[in-house]
C-alpha angles and dihedrals in degrees: 000000000000096000140352114292130210112232138193136170117220123196125213090258123086115255097008119116131172096200128033113260094230099049111134115220134175100200135158121237088246090058090050089051089058089052092047092050088058096040109134117239112268096025132113127215111213121199121183131204095027117161122227090248092055090046089057090048089053089053091051091047091051097045089111092052102068093163092063114091119218123197126183124189116175097309099335114107124194124188114189127193107204126215118250091252088059091067092043093058091043092055092049093051089049089056090049092052094049090049090050092049091051092046094049093038092236124160103236124174113196115207100178123213094341120167112252114197145152119201094201090058094040090226135119140159145173121224121202090253136350137203141198111209113146088029097038094116091054095061103034108122094016114128095189124034117206114194091204088071106009128067119257118251113283094226138018130193122212124190104207124195098162106018090260093135093064089072089060095058092089089056093049089048090054090050091050100239106172100207139022129191113203122190113201102208097191095055099027091234131141120211124190120201132192125202110244113178104318097331137069122242124194113246132194097236139012116269088220099042106028091165091073123069122201090244093053091051091048090051092054092047088053089050090053089058095053104028101027130252096277094056092042091052091049089052091048093052090048089051090051092051093049092050090048092053092049090046092228114153119165 
């Protein structure tokens, strides 16, 4: 790497660290890869003073680890290894969004946990899953999306066990992402945020899916935990049909 980096390892529990935050290390990306491969679930590796070029090398090195989330904010690199439940909730919300799109006959292009970055801002992040909705037609057929010429995703989803995604909102604001869904695992709460100016404000319903309230989504996620995803999705589709028949959209 271009110069020594300061490194720390943060657990998913407030106040608990495995490495000191001010430890100086001169380590190759390959050595970091070995540490990442043994990163415990629910922990975050933090590396300071990382150049943009080394950030991109990290992304290349981790291309075969799609579950790992990489965030870069003007020299500060975070690599998070999610817990298994993280992926389970993400998959369920993805199913909800596809069902909503089918029900409302919306053109929705999912792009998964793609890396969204802008070199000129020296910022980049990976949400748990991302969607193009209003701009779906503009990216259909594109293999590579370049935010210097292409629009940002219309909506991101973050599964949040320890509030870590809130620190990424500044990055998403810089990238111009219009809407974020955040699922707070600990409290079983869904929060929806809309970009207003350069900050996010919480809103009562999604601008893209106004039929679904945050509370309703949280209730169906809770059902998926106790009844399983198949039963919860059947209940969700039934709920959609009933609301459609009553003509209630809020």
